[in-house]
N, C-alpha and C positions, 0 to 999 in steps of 0.2 A: 858537637857543634859543626854545622855544615860550612859556614863561610862568614867572612866579615864583609858587610856591604857599606860602601862609602857614599857619602852625600854627593849629589850631582849639583855642583855650583860652578858656574861658568868660569869664574876667576880663581877657583880653587879655594879651599878653606881648611884650616887645621881643625881636627876633631877635638872637642873638649871632654868627651866621654863616649860611652857606648851603651846600647840597650839590647838585652837579649830578648829574642822573640820565641815564645813557647807555643807549642800546640796545646790548645785549651783542653783537649780530651785527656791526654796522658802526660802533659807537661814536658814532653820531649823538646829539647832545644833545637830550633830550626835554623837559626842564624843569629848573628850579632850585627847591629846597625849603628853606624857612627851618629853621634849627636854633635850639634854645633851651638856656639854661644852667640853673643852679640856681634862679634867680628864676622861670623859666618853669615848671619842674616844681612849685615851691612854689605858684604860682598855680593850676595845674591840680589839684593835690591838695587845696588849700583849697576850691576850688569843688566838687569831687566830694564831699569829706567833708561840706561844708555841706548839700548836697542829701540825703545819706544820713541825717544827723542830724535833719533836719526831716521827721519821719515823716508828718506831716499833708500834706506835699507829694509823697509818693511817688506814682509813676505807677500808676494802677489797672490791673488785669489787662485790662479791656476796652480801655483806652487803649493798652496795650502791644500787644495783638492788632491793633488798628486800624493802629498805626504800622508794624508788621512786615508786615502784609498790603499796605499801601500801598507799602512799600519793595519787596516782591516784584514788585508791578505795575510800578513805575518801572524796576526792573532788567530786567524782561522787555521793556519798551518800548525800552530802550537796550542790549539784549543784544549787538548787532553792534559797537557802539562800545566796550563793555566788553571784548569778546573781543579786538579789535584792540589796545587799550591794554595788556592783559595780555600779548599776544604780543610787542608792541614792547619792553616794559620787562623782561619775564622770559625771553624767548627760547623759550618753548614754542610749537610749531607752531600755526598758526591753528585748524586743526580741533580739536586738543586744548584750545586756549584756549576755543573755543566750547563744548566739553563742560564745561570748568571753570565757565564762566558759568552754564550750565544747572544744574550741581551747586550752585553758590552760591545760586541762586534757590531750589532745593529745600531747601537748608540753612536758609534763612529760614523756609520753610513748615514744616519739621520743628519748628523752635522754637515756632511757633504751635500746631501739633498737640500738642506735648508739654504746653503750657499747658492745652490743652483736655481732655487725657486723663489727666493725672497730678495727684494731690492728696495731702493728708495721709492719716492712717489713724487708726483707733481702737485704743486700747491696752486690753487686757483688765483689767477691774476687777470688784469684787464676787465675787472667787473665794476670799477668805479674810477673816478678821476685820479686818485692816488696810485692805483695799481695799473693805470694805463701804460702801455709800452713796456711791460715787464713780463718776464718769464721766470718762474721759480720751480726748483726741483730739489730733492734731497738725495743724498747717498749715505751709505752706512760706513762708519769708520770705527776702528778699535777704540775702546774707552781708555785704555792704558794698562798699567801693570795690574794683573790679577793675582790675588793670594787665595788659594783654595785649601781649606781645612776640612778633613773628611772624617767619617765615622767608620767603625769597625765592621758593621753588620753586612755590608756588601763590598768587600775589599777591592774588587775590580770594577764593578759597574758604577759605583758612586764616583770613582776616580774618572772613569770615562765620561760621566755626566758633567763633571766639572772641567776637565782638561780638554776634551775634544771640542766643546764649544769655544773655549778660550783660544785654541789654535785656529779654529775656523774663523773666529772673529778677527784674528790678527793680533791678539794680545800676548805679550810675554807673560808667563804664568809661573808662580812659585807654589809648589804643592807641599803641604805637610799632612801626610797620612796619619791615621790612628796609630798610636804606639803599639797596640795589640796586633795590628794587621798591616804592617808597612810593606811586606814583601811583594804582594801583588801590584802595589803602586810602583815600586821601584822597577819591577819587571815591565810594567806598562810603559813607563818613561823610557826604559832601555829600548824597547821595541819602537817607540816613537822616534828616537834618535837614529835607530837603524833604518827607519823609513825615510830618513833624509832631513829631519828637523834639526837645525843647528842647536847646539847644546844650550845656549843662553836663552832660547825661547821657551824652554821648559826645564826648570830646576826643581829638584826634590830634596828635602832634608827633614830631619827630626831635630827638634830643639832640646836643649839640656834642661829647660825648666819652663813653667808657665809664664814667668816673667819675660823670658826671651820670646816666647810665642806672642805675648801681648805686644811687645816692642815691634815685632814683625807686622802685626795687624794694624797697629796704630800709626805706622810711619806715613808721613804725608805723601810719599811717592806711590802709595797704594791707591789705585783708582776704584777697585772693586774687590769686595770680600765675598767669597762663596763659602758659607759655613754649613756643615751638616753635623749635627751632634745634639747634645743636651741643651735644653732651654736655659738652664742656669748659666752655662758657659757662653752660649750664643748671645743672650741679651747683655751679658757683661762685656763681651768683645764689641758689640755694637756701640756701647756707651764709650768705648775707648777710641773709636774711629776718628781720624783727622777730618777737619772740615772739608766737605766736598766728596769724601769717599762714599760710594754707594755700596749696598750690600744685599745679599739674599741669605736668609736664615731658614734652615729646615730642621725643625725639632720633632716633637712627637705628639701623641694624643692618647686618649683613652677610648678607643674607637667603639661606637655604638652600632649594634645591629638590631633591627626590629623584625620580629617574625609574627605575621598575622595567622589567624586560625585557618585560612584557606591556602596557606603556602604548601608547596611540595616538600614534605618533611624529609624525604630521602635525599633530595637535593640540598636541603638546608644542612643536614648533618655532614654530608660530603664536603660542602664548601666551607662550612664553619670550622670543621676539623683542619682543613688546609689553611684557612685564614688565621686561625688562632695558634696553631702549633708549628707552622712553617718557621724554620730557623729557630725553633724553641721559643717562639714568641718574640724574638729580638728584632722586631720590625716596627717602624714608627706608626704604621696604620694597622697593626695586628688586631684581630678581633679580641676584645677584652670584655665588653659588656653586651650581653645578649638579652634583650627584652622580648619575652614571649607571651602571647595571649594566654591567659590563665588556664583555659580549658585544655591546652596542649602542653603547657610549660613543663609539667613534671615528666610526662612521657618523653618529650623531646630531650630534656636534660639527661634522663636515664639512658636514652639511646646514644646521646653524644658521649656520655661517660663510658659506656660499654665499648664504643669504637676507640675512644682515646686510650683506654687501657690496653688495647691491642696494638697500638703503634710501637714500632721497634725503635728503641732509644739506645744510642751507643756511638761507636767509632764512626766519625763522619766520612772516613775514607773507605768504609765498607759499603759496597753497592747496595746492600740490603737495608741499610739504616735509613729510617724515615725522619727521625728527630735526633739532632746532635747535642753536644754539650752547650752549656752557657760559657760565655767568653772568659769568665774568671770564677774561681772557686768561691770568692766572696759573694758573688751573685747568687749562688746556690743557697748560701746561708741567708742572705737578705730575703730572697723570695720565700724561702721556708718560713721565715719570721712573719712576713706579711700574711701568708696563708694561715699559720697558726693563730695569729691575731684575729683574722676574720672568723675563724671557727669559734674562738672564745666569745666573739661578739655576736654569735648567732647563726653564722653560715653553716649549711650542711655540706660536708665533704662527700661527694659522690664517687670520686676516684682520685688517685694521686696523693698529693699532699705530703710527699716525702722525697728526700734525696735518694737517688739510685747509686750515686758514687760521689766522689769529691767534685766532679765536674758536671754531672747530669742530674736534672730534677724531673720527676715523673710528670707526665701530662696530667693536668689537674682540672677538675670541673667542680665549681662551688655553686650550691643552690641557695638563692635568696640571701646573699650577704647584706648586712646592714648598709644602708646607703651612705653612712658616714665612715665606713671602714676604708682603710687605705686602698684596698683592692677595688673599691667602687669610685674612688676620688682621684687616684694618681695612676700614672702609667707604670704598670708592673714590669714590662719589658721582659717577660718570661712566659713559660708555657702554662698559663692560667686563664681559664674562661669562666666568667661569672654569669649565671642565669637568673633573671628576675621576672617573675610573672607580672602581667599587667591586665587591667580590665578594659580600659579605653585607650585608643591610639593616641589621643591627645595627652594622656597621662604618660605614656612611654616616651613621647617626643619631649615632653617637659623634663623628664629625668635625663634623657639623652643630651639635652641642651643645657643642663644645670652646671656644667663644669666650665672653667675658663679656657678650654681647649676646643678647637674646631679644625678638623682635617677631613678625612673621608668617613662617610657613614653608609649604612646599607639598610634596605627594606626588602623582606621576602613576602611576596603576595602575588595572587593571580588577579587581583582587582585593580584595574587601571586607576580608579578614583582614589583608592588608598595609597597607591604608589605616588600619584600626583600630589596628594596631600602631604605625604612624607617629604617628597622633594621640595615642596614649597616651604615647609615649616622647620625642617632640620637645619641646625647651624652646621654647615659643612661647605667645603669648597667643591665636593663631588659627592653624589649620592648614587650608590650602586643598587640597582633593582634586580633581585634574584641572583646576587653574587656577593662575595665577601668584601670587606673593607680594604683588604690588601691587594685588590686587583690594580694592576698598573701595566701600561705599555709606555715605551720611552719617548713617544712623540706627543703624549697627552699632557695637558697642564697638571701640575702636581704642587699644591699650595697649602701650607699650614696657615690657618687664620688665628686671630687672637693670640694666645700664648704659644700656639703651635708653630709659629714661624712668620716670615716676612718675605714677600716676593713670590715669584712663580718659578717652580722647577720644571723639568722636562727639557730635552735637548734644544728644541727650537726656541723655547722661551728664555732659557739661560743664555743662548747665543745672542738673542736680541738685547738682553740686559747688559751684555758685555760690549755693546756697541753704542755709539751715539748716532743720531740722525742729523747730518750736517746739511744745511741748506745753502744753495746759491741763488741769489736774486740777480737777474741779468736784465739790464735796461737797454732798449734799442728803439729808436724812433721808427724802425721798420716793423716792430711788433704792434699788433692791434689788440 
């Protein structure tokens, strides 16, 4: 065991237990992290609320900018260590973890840029008798105490997406990282404090139970909940919020990709491989359902299976690894059960379909699963791509839209009319043309619709949601 990591609570809090953090690939113990109970979250909330209520002590915008710029510099200096830590605890291959660190640094920079380029607005006055002699404008203020609950699959960049906007907005924030991957979060917060942020403005803790987590989220002092995780937990927590608490929920989907007969198949294979097997499919917009025009469906599926079988699966800290482990051994068993069930229900297994170890599952391609199979209806969150032939584009879109989830979708075609038709008719917050569904840059809007989430992610959009737009109306007889 490497070390014991203590909660970061401004007033201090006694631990009520601890949690061991294991590397998912080989179950090596990486660290032990303190857990807190109701007394701990009470101390954290009291400290955060006290900071927010003392408006004279709010951090100025220049101070926030300086802290975030220093944070970005510290992260850049320690990028190699941050990437290795993320790979160890999360299982994402080292190369992809290095890219995640680069994105997290950029996410911090985007928060600074948003502060520099966005502001309030003027409201039209003087246009009728009631508004005569008046000037109105708005400025942005922090919404209040933010609670951020995060997922395991991007242990550094998801935290950057939640915490950097909160600090930029001027909000005290309490962070609860995923229990499987808390180490990157604790390191991020440590660097944030090294950058000059007073401790009370960002506190980080693990709770001893779901009951304690729910008490944290449902407290009336919480102004905004940022949640990234499963739909079941997210919607449950939303139902527990105090009156007036706003929230953003980011869940997942069963991402559809449509491939037309005129698509560049070499590009399709390359991009779908990445979109479906990146981080072993443990991505909320991972390619799962691939609808392919019937004349090319079989050949494309076989080419995809051939390439999938060649991907190197294994130790995420090995620079040669392309696909790492699943986050828990139970996930290997679950995914195997779903695949076996789909095969029994008529799907053809083209490659994969087996555990490679207690922690790794083979990259799997299924051909024409039954549309009622779980692999067709629910998010598998694993390295499985399902290929379905279609005859008419409208038929593919109908199937793509048939589920109660809507996030990002994709269409591969060289025909502008087909791309436009798909963009118009797909239920999605974003449609990628000639790219996979998992494409994302950190300044774009990122929103799950229907059961896939609530609110809009992306650093600038999160920052806005963590602020209020406060108006002043000024009357003067000298104003016309």
